DOBAMAR-248313 format. One record per residue: x, y, z of N, C-alpha, C, O in turn; residue in one letter. Coordinates in steps of 0.02 Angstrom, whole numbers, plus 50000, padded with zeros to 5 digits. Atoms other than C-alpha are relative to their C-alpha. Layout:
<sites>
XYZXYZXYZXYZA;...
</sites>
This chain:
<sites>
499864993649967486754857250791499745005749955499875005649895M;500274994450038485864873350735500525005549993500835007550042V;499514994750012486974886550655499775006550032499185008150031S;500154993549969487064903150747500165005849954500125011649974S;499834994750047487564912750590499405004549988498835002249985A;500544995250012486554928650560499724999049930500094997549883S;500295000650066485324927950415500245005749955500405011249978P;499774995150050485824937150256499405004349980499035002549934N;500594996050010484534951150260500195006949972500635010349999I;499904993350029484504966650149499515004950032498925003550037A;500424995049967483854982250235499755005249950500125007349905R;500304995050044482684994450149499935006850033500245008150085G;500124993449972482085012150180500145005749953499975011449968G;499864994850050482665021550025499664998249934499434992649924K;500255001350067482055023449847500564998249953500474994349906A;499425001150043483795023449768500604998350043500705001250096V;499415002349962485385014649826500645000949959500625000949897Y;499354999850034487225016349786500205006949975500715007549942G;499834993150019487205035349758499875004550060499355007850063A;500134996449937487415043749927500035007649994499815011150040P;499934992850007487775061249859499455002949956499365000749899L;500514996650038486355072549803500235007049980500525010650021G;499794993650026486665087949695499395004249980498995002149939I;500524995350018485465102649688500235004249940500735007749944L;499804996950063485515109549511499595006349986498995006549999M;500364994350027485075126649442499674997949934499874993049903L;500345001450063483905126949293500335004149945500255010249942E;499624996650053484965131049140500034995549939499904989549942A;499985003750064485205125948958500695000249967500774997649912R;499344999850031487055129348926500324993150001500134988850041F;499695006750002488175114648881500414998550062500805002750085P;499625002249941488885105049028500494994749977500334988849971R;499485004450027490505097548966500304995750055500204997350114I;499675004049949491485083849056500455004450045500845008550020P;499674995749951492195091649214499515004750033499615006750090G;500544996049971490645102249240499634995850051499544989850042D;500355003649947489725097649399499364996749976499164991550001M;500635002650025488135094849301500064994749947499564992449920G;499885005550046488925081949186500144993850042500654993550077N;499935005949956488695064949268500644996149988500874992650033A;499385003650013490255058049183500595003150037501135000250040T;499474996849961491285070349287500204995950061500784995850080T;499895003049934491105059849443500204992749995499934988949954W;499795007149999491995043349480499544995750043499714990050059P;500495003749959490465038149582499315002549978499255007949950F;500684997950019488565038849554499775005850044499945006350103P;500294994449963487645054749605499265000449983499034997749932V;500714998650012485825060049619499925007449985500195011650020L;500114993150019485265075949531499275002050014498814997950009Y;500674997149993483775087149569500035007249975500365011450006R;500024993250027483435102649462499485004050038498915001950046V;500454995649964482665116949559499695004749948500025009349924V;500334996350053481395124249437499965007450018499785009350074R;500024992749991481495143049415500635003050029500695009150031G;499374997549972483215144349494500515000849945500964996649937A;499534998850054484135151649346500665002750027500675005650081S;499374997149978485975156249358499965007650010500275010350056P;500064992849993485505174449332499665001950066499895006550101E;500344998549936484285174249480500464998650059500465002550107K;499595002049943485525165449594500625004350005500805006650060V;499354996649999487135174349544499925007650001500295011050037V;500064992750006486535191849500499495003050047499515009050060L;500544997249959485015193549613499944996650068499404996850099H;499985002549932485515184649773499534994350016499384993150075G;500455005849990484345169649747499375001950040499104997950077A;500584997649962482925180249817499374995949986499204994749928R;500625003750006481345170349850500074992649984499574989149978G;499895007050021482135153549806500144995250058500164989250047L;499825004549945482555146849979499494994550010499704988750018L;500485005649990480915136950001500064994649947499994988749963P;499935004950053481185128549833500624995650010500604989649998D;499395003849988482955123349878499914995450061500164989850062F;500135004349942482395116850048499584994049981499744988450002L;500425005550022481035106349968500394995049957500324988949965D;499615004350044482235099649837500514995950039500624990050025A;499515003549958483545095149968499664994350038499934988750041A;500375005249963482265085650072499784994449954499764988649974K;500205005150048481675076749916500584995449982500504989349976D;499415004150013483445070949878500154995250057500344989550047L;499885004349942483625064250054499494994450002499674988650017V;500505005350003481985054850038500164994949945500024989049952R;499825004450056482625047749874500574995350018500604989749993L;499445004249980484205041149956500655003650013501145000450032G;499394996349989485485055049970500185000250074499755001150117A;499744999749932486565054550126500385006450013500605007650069E;499684993549995487355071450093499785004149940499585001449888A;500254995550052486915086749988500535005149982500885007750026I;499604994450023487895098949882499605003749947499045001749930T;500364996050050487415112149754500465001549941501075000849947T;499584998650057488005117049582500085007549987500135009749930N;499834992950005488255135549619500295002450065499985001850118C;499674997649940489485143049742499635005650034499725006650094G;500384994549971488325157949769499454997550046499155001550083F;500495002849954487135146149860500284999050070499954996150113L;499745000049932488285147450010499535003850046499515002650106S;500484996249961486945159750067499504995450037499244997350089L;500495004649972485835144650104500314994450040499964989650058F;499645005549967487145133950193499654997850064499494991950073Q;500285001849935486405134550368499294997449994499114992550027N;500695002050008484595133150313499944993149968499534989049988E;500025006550033484925118450198500234994450047499934989150049L;499755005149953485925109050330499474998450052499384992650071A;500515001149949484535111550457499414996249972499134991850006A;500605003150030483145106150338500144992949976499724988549983A;499855006550029484025091450257500164994850053500014988950044A;499835004749948484665083550417500584995449983500694990450017G;499415003850020486205076950327500565005049987500425011049984V;499474995250016487925084450290499865003849936499625001049887P;500134995750058487795099050168500625004249987500915007150033V;499444995850021489175107750071499785004049939499775001349883A;500324996250053488455121849967500495003049951500315004349893T;499574995950041490005130149897500724997750001500994995750053S;499295001550005491755126549835500425004750043500975003050063S;499634995149959492285142049932500104997750071500515000650107M;499895002849933492145131850092500714997350007500944996150063M;499315002649999493885125450045500515005450018501085003750034Q;499504994749992494705142450067500394999450065501004999850064V;499645000549936495115140250251500444993750002500994993950031R;499595006050001495735122450223500645001349961501194999649983W;499424998850042496875127950082500475005050033501085004350030V;499594995149966497475142950182500464996750051501034998850060Q;499605003449949498075131250318500604996349972501064994650009A;499445003650031499245122750194500555004749975501105002449959T;499534995350032500125138550135500535002450049500415002750109L;499464997349958501775145450201499825007150024499385010349995P;500134993249976501805161750300500095005149943500545004649902P;499964994850050501495177050193499614998649936499575002849892G;500405001850058500415167850066499274999350019499124997550076K;500715000849987498535167750052499624997449939499894997249884R;500435002750052497115160549950499645005649964499435010549995V;500414995550039496265169849809499454996049967499504989949959G;500595003250031494595166049725499905002749930499935008749919I;500264998250066494105166049543499264998350000499084992450008V;500725000949998492225168349536499695001849932499995005549893T;500334998350063490995169349393499785007350000499755010449947V;500264993249998490375186349454500295003750061500025003350116S;499704996349946491505197249558499585005850025499625007650083G;500404994149981490275211749558499424998350046499165002750080S;500565001949958488925201749648500184995050055499754992650091T;499775004149944489975191049765500085004550060500525008850062L;500054995349944489585199149931500334997250063500494991250066T;499765002549935490265198150109499554994650029499794990150064P;500465005249974488705187950150500154993249970500134988250005A;499815006350032489205174650023500634997250032500674991250048H;499365002249971490975173950093499904997650071500154992350090L;500095001749930490435173750274499634993350008499814989350050E;500385006349996489185159650244500424994049983500294988550007S;499555005450019490575149250167500614999650046501054995450035A;499445000149954491775153050310500635003149971501195001549993G;499424996950034492905163650198500165006750033499715010750043V;499824993449972493875178150276499805005549952499885004949891P;500284994750041493125194350214500525004049961500365007549913L;499474996550037494815201250157500304995749945500814997549915D;499755004450053495045186750035499925003449932499375005649916T;500074996850066495435193749861499664995449950499724989349953P;500345003950052494385188349713499945004149936499945010249937Y;500094997050066494165191849528499464996149964499444990049968V;500535003250037492655188249419500144999549925500655001949901G;499925001050073492405183649236499545004549959499455003449900T;500484995850036491185197549191500295003249937499935004549889E;499694996650056492435205549073500254995349945500554997449896N;499795004850051492755189548976499555000249939499055003849937G;500374999950064492115185948802499474994549996499034995049953R;500445005750012491175169548829499684997250064499074996450067E;500235003849942491025161449001499395003250034498885000050044F;500534996549962489955174449091499375000849958498824999749983F;500604998550040488795178648947499624993749980499024994049967R;500355006350014488405160248912499694997250064499104995450064V;500245003249938488235153949092499525004350039499025001750065L;500404995849957487475168849179499485004049961498905004449982I;500474996050039486675179749045499594995849951499094998349924K;500385004650044486075164648942499885003149931499335002849905A;500084996850065486395173848779499974995049943499744996849888E;500035005250052486555157448682500054993250033500254992750092K;499995006849973486455138548705500654996349986500774991050014D;499365003250013488175134448636500565004150033500455009750055D;499444996649967489885138948705500654998249965500784992449951M;499335001050027491605141248631500464998150058500625002250100D;499625002649943492645130448748500685003550007500905004950063I;499354996749997494305138548702499945007150028500365009250068D;500114993249974493615155948736499824999950074500055004150112M;500185000649929492845150348900500624998650042500715001550095A;499375001549964494515142948953500435006250008500715007450061R;499594993949997495395159148911499725005050050500105008650083Q;500304995549950494155168949017500224998150070500375002550111D;499805002349934494595158349168500755001550012500945003950065I;499274998849994496465159549136500135007550009500545009550050V;499904992749994496355178449112499805002550069500155006750097D;500214997949934495395180549274500514998050053500675001850098A;499495002349953496685170149367500645004049996500945005750047G;499404995950009498125179849294499905007050030500365009850060R;500144993449971497295196249343500024999750076500295004250108T;499995000849927497045189849521500714999950027500875003350075L;499305000749977498875185049539500395006449989500815008350030V;499654993750014499485201249459499815005350051500245009250072A;500214995049951498455211649580500234998350070500335002850112R;499835002349932498935201249732500584995049996500474989049995H;499425004550007500705194249718500094995150058500484990450052P;499945004649944500505185849888499534993949994499504989850040D;500435005850010499245173349816500424993749996500904993349957I;499635006250000499865155749852499604994149973499884988849960G;500435005250027498375145549790499345003349981499175008650006A;500634997350025496725148349700499444995050011499534989050000I;500615003949996494975141849736499525002749948499405008749944V;500504998150051493725141949592499314999550031499094994150051L;500675000049971492015147049655499494996349957499084992649983E;500525002350046491025142049501500064992549986500614990149971C;499985007350010490555123649481500064998149927500114992249911T;499895001350071490705125349292500725001049980500895000349921N;499304998550015492565129549304500494994250002501044994949975M;499505005449997493395112649340500304997949933500884995949932P;499685001950063493645108949153500615004349983501025002449941P;499464995350018494845123749150500515000850056500975004850051Y;499544999449943495745121249316500724998349981501185001750003A;499325002050019497235112349238500345005549959500935006849968A;499724994650041497475126449111500205005950044500715009050033A;499844994549955497435139349251500614998350042501055002550053L;499415002249961498675129249354500645000949959501145003349985R;499424999250044499875129149206500165007449989500755009249985E;499894993050016499625147649174500305003950058500725008350047A;499784996049943499945154149350500504996450045500824999550087V;499515003849961501005140149424499834999350073500284998750115G;500225000649931499965138849583499494994450006499164992749957L;500535005049991498845125249658499325003149988499205008950006P;500684997850015497045126649599499514994850027499574988950012V;500505004349970495575119449695499315002249975499205008049960Y;500664998550028493765118249637499484995450031499624991950079D;500535004249973492125109449667500164992649991499934988450031I;499825007050010492855093349597500444997550057500344992050082Y;499575002149945494215092749728499614999650065499724995050105S;500385000049938492985096949866499524994250004499464990950057M;500515005249998491635084449818500324993150003500034988650033I;499655006449991492885070249801500184998950073500134993450098N;499875000449928493415074049980499354998650038499344994350082W;500645000649966491595075550035499734992849993499514989950042F;500255006850013491115058949956500424994850035500174989550055H;499555004949968492635050250031499784998450071499894992950095A;500265001449933491845052050202499364996050000499214992450048G;500625003850007490205044750141500144992749985499794988250008L;499825006850020491035029450066500764999150006501114999049955R;499275000849993492785027250140500244993849963499904988749960P;499715005750035493905015850040500154994450049500414995750104R;499835005849958494074998350111500704997549982500854996449923R;499345002750009495844992250134500014993050033500124992350093F;500075006849973495664973450152500684997150015500734991450038D;
</sites>
C-alpha cells in the first residue's frame, strides 16, 4: 500500500529566515546600550537591521526628515526582500512616514512608539490621560502626532534642557555617554510632565533610545511607562504567536 503522507518539503522565497521583524535604523555613532532599540541583545527574538545612510538623528528629529522619504522607502522594501514580514523604525519622529512606508512595503508597519498612546488611553480611568516624554519637545509637531494617531491635545515634554541625552543622541557632540546623567534627563523630563499635568495616568516614551531608563522613570513617578520595547514585543507577537501545545 502506498503511503498518502505529504512529502516533507521546505519552501523558499526569502534570503533570511527566522527573523520576521525588520528595523530601519538612523545613521548614528552614539553608544547603543542594552535596552536601546539598536542593540540586538535588547530583543528576545532575532531582528533584521537596515541603516538608512544619511538619515542622522539631527536631520530626522530637528529638520523633519526632509528629503529622506525615498531612502526610507527603498530601505523598507529591501528589508522585505531580505525576509522581513513587518517593519518598524528606530525613531518615533518617523511617524511622518507611516502611511508611505506601509504602502511601499506591503507588510505591517509600525513607525513610532507613540502609536501606543490611544491603546494606553483606553486602559486609564476617567479623568486620566496619557503623556509623552520625547527627545525633542520643540520639534515634535502636530503632524508627528496626527500621523501616529495621537490626540493633538496630548501633553509632552522633551529632553532638550537635560545635560546628556539630547546633546549626545541628537546633537552628536561626542561618541560616549554618561548613562547615569542620561537616565536623570529622562527622569527629570517625566517629573516635569507629571508636575505640569497632574491628570497624567501613564507615560509613553517616544524615543527608541529611552527603554533602558523606563524602569527608573516608573519608580520616580509611580505611573505605568510604555516604550518601543513594549510596543515591538506586542507587534512581534502577532508575527509569531506562541504555540500552546
